N, C-alpha and C positions, 0 to 999 in steps of 0.2 A: 503493500499500499504506499503511495504517496503523503509524504508528509505536508503539512498546511503550507510552509515556507512556499514551497514551487508555484504556489497559486499564485504567488507575487513575484517570483525571481526566477534567474536560471543560474546553474552550475558554470562554473568556468575553471577549477582546479580543486584539488583536494592531495591528501594523503594518507594513507592508512599508518597505523602506530600499532597493530596488532589485530588479531583476528576477530576482535569484538569494539574496535576501536579507531578513531580518526581525526582529521580536520576535513572540513570542505569550505569552500570558498564560493561565494552566490555573488551576482549581480540585482538588486530590484529592478524589475524591468521598465517601470516606470521613468528610474532614472535614467536608466541606460538609452532611453528611446530619445532623451534630452542629449546625449553624446557626453555626458558626464562620467568621468571615468572614476570605478569606485569599485572597492572589495568589501563585500561582509562576510565574515568570518565565524564558523560555527564548529563548534568540537563536537562529536559523536562519542557516546559508550552504548552500546548498544540496550535497549532501545531508542534512548532519549539522544535528541540534537538540542543542542544547545547555543543561542547565540551570545559572541563574545565580545567583540569590536569593530567597528568598520575603519575604512583607510580609502584617503582619495587617489588611488591608482590602481590599476588592471592586474591581477595577479597572473603573471607569466610561468612562476613556477612554485612548487610547494614542495618539501622534504623533511628528512628527521636526520638529523645529527646521530654520531655515534653516543653522546651522553644525553639522548630524550629530548633535546631540545628540538622546536621547530624554525625553519628559515623560510620565508616567503618573501618572493623576489617581485618588485612591481615594476611597471612597463617604462615607467620614468626615472628608475634609478631609486626610488625609496622601497625600503625593505623592512620588513618587520621580523622580529626574532622572539619566541616562545619559550622562557625557561621552564622547565619540567614541573615548577609549582603554579604555573602561568601567568607570570608576570610576562609583558608586552614590551620589547623596547623597540622604538624606530631607529634605522640605518639608513646612511646614504651611500649609496658607490664612489661618489663624486661629488662635491660640491662647486666643483671647479668650471671655466668655459666650455669645457669640452665633456660636460657630464651631459647623461641621455636626455636631458631638457631640452638642449641645444643640437643635439648631435643625431639622436634618432632613439626612437623604441630599445629597451633591451628585449629580445625575443625569447630566451630560455635561458636553464643553468642546472645544473650538473653538482652533487656531490661527490668529493674523492678526499679519503682520509677524514683529515680534521678542517679542511676547505671546499668554499663554494666557489665555483666559476660560472661568473655568469657573462653572456655573449649577447648581440644584438646589432642591430644597423650600422654600417660603415666598418665592420670588423671589428666593433668595440668587443673588451674582453676585462674583467675585473674581476679579481681573486680579493677574496675575503677569508683572513687570517685564523688562526685556532681562536683567538684573542677576540675576533669581531670586527677587525680592522680591514677596510676595501683599499683595495691600489688595483690602477691600473696596469693591466698584464702583456703591452702590446707587441715587443720585442720582436723582431723579424717582420711586421705587419707593414703593409703600405699604410704612408700616411694618411689622415680624415682625408675623403674630397679628391685622393686621387684616381685618375681614372674614371670608367662607368660605374653607375650604381651599385652598392655593393651590401652585402649584409651576412651576416650568421644568423641563420633560423635554427640552429641547433649546435648541442655539445655534450658528449661524451666520454668517460675515462674509465680509462683501464688502470691505471694508476696514476699518481701525480707526474710522473714523468712519460704517461703515454695519454695524452689529452687530445681528441678529436673535435674539433668545429667545420662545422659545413652548411651551407646556405644558398645565396643565388648564384646562378648561372652555375650551378653545381660544384662548386669552390668545395675543396676539402684540404684544411690545414691541420699539421700534427705540433703539438707542444712537446719539447722533450723535457720542461721544467725549467728551462733557462730560455729556447726561442722557439717562435712557430716557425714551421716550414712549409711549404706549398707542395702537396701531392697532388701526381695525374689523377684525375677523375674520370671517370668511363662516362660521364652524362655533362650536359648543360644545361638539363632540366634542375630547378628549385630541388633542393634537398630540404624537406621540413622537419625532419625528426631522425635522432640517433640514438640509439641503446645497444647495449653490451650484454654478451652473454656468458655462461659462467666459464667458458674456455677461453675469454677474452677477446672473442669475435665481434665486430663492430656489426650492426646491421642499420640501414636509414633507409626513408621512404620519404616521398616527395609527390607531384601534382602527377596527373593522368597515370595514376596506380603504379610510379617508380617504386622499385625495390632495390637494393641494393647491398652487398656487405664486402668487407676486406678488413686488414689491419697492416700495419706500417705502409709501406707502398704500393700495395696490392689490393686493390680494390676492381669490382665486377658488376654489374646489373646481373640480376638475377631474368634473364629474359626467359625462362620458361614458366615462370610463375607468371600467369597471367591475371591483373586487377582492375576493373573498369571503372573505380573509385580515386579521387584525388585523396591520396592519405596524409595525414595530419599529426600522427604521432604512432610510436612504434614500443615495444617491452618484450624483450626475450624475458620467459619466465618458465620455469618448470622442465626442460628441454622444449621448448616451443619455441615460437615466436606470435606475438599479437599486434597487428595493424590495424587502425581505424582509421575512417572518414568521418563524416559528422552523421550519416545515415545506417553505416554498417561496417560491422567487424569482422577484422577476418584472421584466421590461423594458420601460419605456415608451419608446417611439422614434413619431414624426410623429402623437402624439394616438392611438396604440393600444398597450394590453397585451399580454402574451405571457410565459405562463410559460417561464423558462430551463429546459431541456431537460438535466439533467446526470445521466441513468442511466449514461452510458460511464463516468463517472469514481466513480460509484455513491455522489454525494453528497447527504443529505438530514435536513440539521441547518443552520439559518442562525440570525440573529439580529445581526449587526453585518457593516456594510459599511464598508472604508476605503479611500481612495483618496488616494495620495501618491506625488507624483515620477513621475504617469505609470502608477503600477502598481494595480491594484484587488486587495483581497483581502475575502474572504467570510468569517467566522469563524464556525461553528457549535459545537454541543457535542461533536460526535465528527467534524467536518469543517472543515478550514482549504483555502479555494481561491484560485487566483489565475487573473486574467483579464488577457489580453495585449492586448486589441483586437480578435481575433480569434475564442479560443477560451479556454476555461475548462481548469483542470489543478491535480491536488493537490498540495497541499505535506506535509498531515500528515491 
């Protein structure tokens, strides 16, 4: 059963913290219709969903650190960390002239060890240290504004010295812990999301059903796997790879792709996949569902 909040708003992000708990981020539909960026944050402990606070940015990433704290990254560089005890602290990736407010939106982030790496338009990269301090990490990348319109839409990390960012024009870059290096890409289509499996293999997805995989300098398009949808999110989980557009979710296993049938729980909106501590969530405008390794169930 859908909860009362979805009658007034839409889900945009979220993060599981356990089999029966997590955080969900929403926007209020009437406020969003006025093009006012905002995020309403709710904690979930089955069966209760509790409003916690609101911020004036659109959340592009939600994740849990190893100490149990949560980090939410906003498109304008405004971020919020939430301590295990529940205290919310505002953070900003930069307050200088090259901040996302002037350079372009942040698009994604990932957690690697005790750090958070956020990426965005014009190949912005910011790293959050263990102490909660943000700094730019663009060594090896072209200066802002150089060349055609560019941007990172996705980032994923195998380790602190093996981080991948991808985005416009099919660009793929690798960070070795000190500098970024451009990798030959097998596509010129926008790569919208990246994810890493248990073996360190990186998967990507994009417009027009694009699916690709690789590691280090060896990348390939999974041309044998046909998908009819624009794909916006991808998450390797429990030996499978899940990818989703806005209206359908797919499972990739043993080189084959299949539609995930969710009629039994009446889920038909997607857009964000988030795997954490063995739990996988799918967040769509009107549906938040969870995968336990065997079946999907509704959260909200």
